[in-house]
N, C-alpha and C positions, 0 to 999 in steps of 0.2 A: 696574436698580441695579448689577448686576454689570458691564455694559458701561460705565456712567458711572464707576463706581469704578475700572475698569481704565484708562480714559483719564486720570482724575484722578491716578493713581499714576505716570504716565509722566514721564520727564525733560523731555520737550517741554512738557507742560502746566505742570509746575512752573516751567519757564523762562519761559513766557508770563506767569505771575503776577509773577515778579521784574521782567521787562522792562516790563510795563505800569505798574509803580510807579516804576521807575528813569527812565522816559521819560513824564512826565505829559502830559496833553492841553495843547494850545496854542490860544489864541483868535486868530482872524483876523477883525477887525471890518470891514475894507474890502478891496476888491481893488486892483489897481495903478492903476486909474483913479479911485480915491476913492469908488467906489460901495459902499454898505453891503451886506455879505454875511452877517455874524454866523455864521461857521462855526467849528467846533472840530475840530482835527486830532488824531487818536489814533494811537498806535503800533500797528503791525500786530498785535502780541500781544493788544491789547485786542479787536480784531476777531475773532481766533481764539477767545478766551474767549467772546465773545458768540455766535459761530457755534455753538459747542457748546451753550451754554445755551438758545438759541432752538431749535436743532435737536432737542434733547431735550425740548422743550416745558415748560421750567421756568417760562416766562412765562404758560402757558395750559393746562396739563394738565387741570385740573378742568373747564374750560369746553369742552375738546375731547372729553373722555371722560366722558360723563354717566353715571357708575356709582358705586356705593358705594365709598368708600375713595380716591377720586381726590385729594382734598385731602391726605390722609395720605401717599399715594404721592408726591405732588409735594413735600411737606415733607421726606420722607426723601431724595429726589433733590437738592433744593436744599441740604440739609444736607451731603451728600457733596461736591457740586461746589463749594460755597462755601469748602471747606477749601483749594482751590487758590488762590483769590483772591476777596476780598470786595467790592471796589469795583464791579465790573461787575454785581454782583447788584442794584444800585440800579434801573436801568431795567427789569430783569427783574421785580423786585418790584412796581414801580409799574404796569407793564402788567398783571400778574396781578391787582392790586387794583382796577384801573380798570373792569374789565368789569361788575361789579355796578352801578356808577354809570351807565355808558352804557345799560344795559338799562332804566333808568328812562325813557329816550326811545327807544321801539322803532324809530323811523325812523333815528336815529343808530346804533343797534346793528346794524341791517341793513346799513348802509353801512360801518361800521368793524370789526365783529366778525370777518368772514372774514380781514381783514388782521392783526388783533391776535392771532388764534389760529393763524396760519400758522406753519409751521416754517422758513420762509425768512427769513434775516437780510439786510435791505437797508439799509445805513446811509446811502445817498445821500439828500440833501434834494431831493425833487421832489413834485409833486402825488400824493396818496395813491391816487387812482383808477388811476394807472398802475403801482403797486407790487405786488409779490407778498406783502410782509409789512410790518408797521408796529409801532412801539413808542410807548407813551404815558407822559408824565411828569405832574407836578403842581406847581402853584404856589399856596401858601396864605399863607406868612408874609410880613410886611412889617416894615420897620425899627422902627416905633413900637409894634408889638404882639407880635411873636414868636408864642408859643403862643396869645395872645389874639387870635384872628382876627376877633372882632367889632369890634376897633379898626381894621380895615383901612380904607384910604381910597381904594384903587383904584376907579375909577368905570366903570360899564357903562351906556352910553347906547343905548336901543333905536332900531333903524332899520327895524323891520318884519320880519314873517315869522319871528319867533323869533331874529333876528340882532341883535347888539349891537356897539358899538365900545368896546373896553376901553382906558382911559387911566390910567396910574399906574405902580406898580413892584411887584416882588417881591424880597425880600431874600435868599431862598435857593431857587433853582431848580436842582435836580440833573439831570444828563443832559440839557442843553439842546439836544442834537441829536435828541431824540425827534421823532416826526412830529406830535404834538399834545399838548396839556396840559389837564388839568382844573384850572381856576383859580377862585378866589373873588373877587368884586368887588361893589361896592355898586350895585345897580340901583335904580330909583325905588321899588320895593317892599321894599328892604332887601338884606341880604347874600345873594347868589345864586351858583349854580354854573354854570360854562360850559365848553364844549369849544372850545379855541383852537388851530387848526392852525398849523404852522410855515410851510407853503407853501399859497398859495391855489390854487383850481382853474385859474386862468389861468397858473400857473407863477411868479408873482411871490411874493417873500418877504412874509409877514405882518409887520406893524410891531411885532415883538418884538425889541428890541435888547439884545444882551448887553453890559453895561457892563464887566464884568471877571469873571475866574474867581477863586474863593476860594482863598487860600493856607492849606490846612487842615493840622491836626495829622496826620491819617492819611487813609485813603480817597483816596489821591493819584492813583490810576489813573482815578478817576471825576471828571468835570468838574462842579463845583457853581458856580453863577453868580448874579450880580445882574443883573436884567433890568429894562428900561423898556418899557412899552407906550405906543405913540403912535397911538391910534385903531386898535388891532388888531382884526380881525374875529373874532367868536366866536359860538357858538350856545348858547342857554339850555338847561340840563338841569334838569328838575323845575320847580318854581314859584319865582317871584320871592320873595325874603325867606326862603326855606327852604334856603339853601345849605349850612349846617352839617348839617342833617338829611339832605340829599341825598348829601353826601360822606362821611357817617359810615361807610358800609360799606367804602369805600376805606381809611379810617383803620384800621378793625379788621383788615383783611387785611394792611396793611403793618405793623401792630403784631405780628401773628403772625410776619411775616418778620423783625422785630427779634429775636424770641425764637429763631427758627431760626438767624439769623446769630450770635447769642451762643453758642448750643449748638455751632455749627460751629467758632467760634473756640476754645472750650474743648476740643473734641475734638482739633483740630489741635495745640493747646498740650500736651495730655496725651500725644498720640502722640509729639511731639518729645521731651518730658521722659523718658518711659518708654524710648524707643528709645536715647536718649543714655545713660541709666543702665544699660541692659542691655549696653552695650559699653565704658563708660568705667571704667578701673581707677584707683583712688585708695587709697593706704595699703595696698596689697597685695591688694586684692580689688575685685570689681566694685561700683559704686555700688548697683546693684539688689540686692545681697546684704547691704547695710548697714542695720541696723534703723531708724535714724532716717530714712534716705532712703526706705525702704519705707513708713514712716508718712506722709511727705509725699506720695509718689506715690499711695498708696492714698486719701488724703484728696482729692486732686485728681481722681482717677478716680471716686470716689463722687459728687463735685459734678457732674462731667460727665455721668454716667449719670442722675442725678436730673433734670438739666436736659433731657436728651434724652427721658426718659420723659414729662416734663411737656409738652414741645414736641409730641410725637407725639399725646398725649391731646387737647390743644387742637385740633390740626390735624384730628383725627378728628371733633371737634365741629362743624367747618365742613362736614362731609359730611352732616349731619343737621339739618334745620330744627327738629326737635323739641328740639334742644339749644341753641337760640338764646340763651336766658337764661343757660345755663351758660357758654357761650363768651363772652358779653358780659362777665361778671365775671372768668372765668378768664384771658382774654386780657390784660385790664388788670393783673391780679395778676402774671402771668408777665412781662409787659412791664417792670413795675417791678423784680421780683426777679431774674430771670435776667440781665437786662442789667447790673444792679449787680454780680452775682457774677462776670461774665466778666473784669472788670479784675483782680480779686484772683487768679483762677485763672491768667491769662496771666502776671502778674507773678511768681508763685511758680514757675510752670513755667520761665520764663526763668531764674530764679535756679538752678534745677536744672542748667542748662547752664553756669553760671558765665560767664566771659568769652566762651566760644564762642557763647553766646546773645545777647551784648550787641553783637556786631558785625553790620554790615549784610549780610555774606555769609549770615547766618542768617535764617530767616523770622521769628524771634522779635521783632525790633524792629517789623516790620510788624504783627504780631498785637497787640503792645503798644499801638501807635498807633491801631489800628483798634478796640480793645476799648471805649473810651468812646462810640463813635459811636451804638451802638444804644440806649444809655440817654438820648441827647439827641434823636435823630430820633423824630418822632411823639410828642413830649411828653417832657420831662425827668422825673426821679424824682418831684418834688412834683406835677407835673401828673397823672401816672398814679396816684399814691397817692390824690390827691383824686378822681380819676375813679372809683376803686374805691368810695369813700364815696358818690359820686353814684349809681353803679349800685345800691348797696345800698338807698339811699333811694328811688330812682325805680322800682325793679323788685324788690319783695319776694320774688318767686318765684326770683330769682337765688340767694339764700342757701339756699333750700330745695334747689335743684338742686345747689348746691355740696356741701351736707352729704349729699345722697343719694349723690353720687359718693364722698365720703370714707368714708361709712358702709358701703360695699361691703367695707371691711377692718375693720369694727368687731369687736372681740374678738380680732383676730389678733395684736395687740401692745399690751401695757398702756401703753407709753409713748405710743403713738399715741392711745389712748383718753384718757389724761391731758391730752395737748396739745389734743385736741379740746375738752375741758372748759375748759381755759385760754382757748382761742380764743373760746368762747361768752361767757365772762366779759369778755374784752377788747372784744368786739363790743357788748356791752350798754352800755359806757361810752365808746364811741368818740367822737372829736372830731377836728377838723382837726389839732390838735397831736399826736395819737397815731396819725395815719393810717399812717405808715411802719411802726410796730410792728405794727399790725393786719394790714397787707398782708404783712409778713414771716411772720407766723403763718399767714395764709391760704395762702401759698405753700408753706411747709415742711410743713404738715399735709397738703396735697394731694400733694406730692411723696412723702411717707412712705407715704401710702395707695397710691399707684401702685406704688412699689417693693415694698411688702409683698405686693401682689397679683400683680404682673407681672414684677418684677425678679429679679436674681440674689439668692438668699437671703443671701449674705454681704454684699453691697452694702446690702441693706435693713436688715440687722442693724446695720451700722456707721453708716448714716445715722440710724437712730432713736436709737442710743446717743449720737451726737455732736451731732446737730442738734435733737433734741427735748428733751434733758435739760439743755440750756444749757451755758454755759462754753466754747463753740466759737468762739474769737476769732481764731485763726491756724491756717493749714493746717499739718499735721504734729503736731497735739496729740491725736490719737486715742488711745484706751485700747489698749495693746498686746494683740494677740490673734493667734492663728494664722490668722485669716481675712484679714489684711492682705496677705500675700504673694500668695495666689491672686487677689486683686482687682487687684494690680499686673500680674500675668501676664496676666490677662484683658484689661487695657487696653493691653498692649504690642503694637505692630504685629508681625505675623508676617513672617518672611523672605520675600522675593519668590519 
């Protein structure tokens, strides 16, 4: 962590982040002879970012180091490094999440896992058997369905020995330069899961054609594409007709990374705002010494710390199969709540810098454009809120596991106990129309419990006072207290 943090703080690494976004990827569909090649060219800075991420094992740490705490350690490292640049985290996240899916086919896992857990970054497209390292992507959504993958029309025709020909399209395939993709397609037995390589063993390109790259609001360093499959070869993972069940582990891991990404965005935004305020003079004194600015900065810092605590607790749950039902519920709760909060934190932090934060020389516009991504990727807000209700209905033990965690802090703060009672009342009358309110309560009560037990006491006190008692609609509306200034100082980056 110290080594990775040191690299992340260098001028060179920060420059990589800016350059990778100022020079977005370029699609080359054909070579000069008119032959289809479907390649994406990236700025050298992208490759430098990827080299560090892969070299530090951010794509594979828990699968390489089979020991307690590996998922939590990986979450902390991904949180630190993502503050440099978020877009290149996409292929890193997908590769991390794909391993549990591949392990459902032991033969595929034996073939691919050594490459997917390697610390060597090899971006060239060639047969995976001759590479030292590989990355994995995924393709699920289609034009007509979006999050409703059961509406997919892409077809998978069996040709024997577990192989299929995939014909159809995918509306959003990020990082299309990956070595293979987990895709969903309609086989004779129903929606099924497949591994589709980019390059076939004989060196020819698989029939996965990139139609165009998306012109996105943010995440501009990362190539997101629309693709067509023209009888592309793929191998079945799991059973026909059970594609969603097969791929669900991948979704849960990438949802965890959406939470980590949002926590990382918040922390970078708070670091920028507190640093600016510590050095900027206005009306005769530093911004950081002015009461209303202290209120705003403390509020942002509290939100950032609560999100980080929740992120780390859920990541730790992935280290223990005994916590499977807890993490199933808590991941969906955090995916909804933390990704929603990121946009507000980044916007308010940008405002702390004024015009200096609104210009492209600042990192703040990039953070602002990036913030909505994690609430959209892997299911938008409504999809995740409804998924929480589905988890509560299908797995009754999940709520017991949730309250067992919350109740570790029972009696420590009366506001937390009151909010727990309110939550129980809301749960008893839950419906689709109230799903967002229920998930918000689930999130804030869990965050409060974690902060009361493990967080800075001043942060925990301010969180419970502002988030559990209601009335917290805008940042900077905390009740004035002597605890706010130390919270800001705690959040301010130290001098180099």
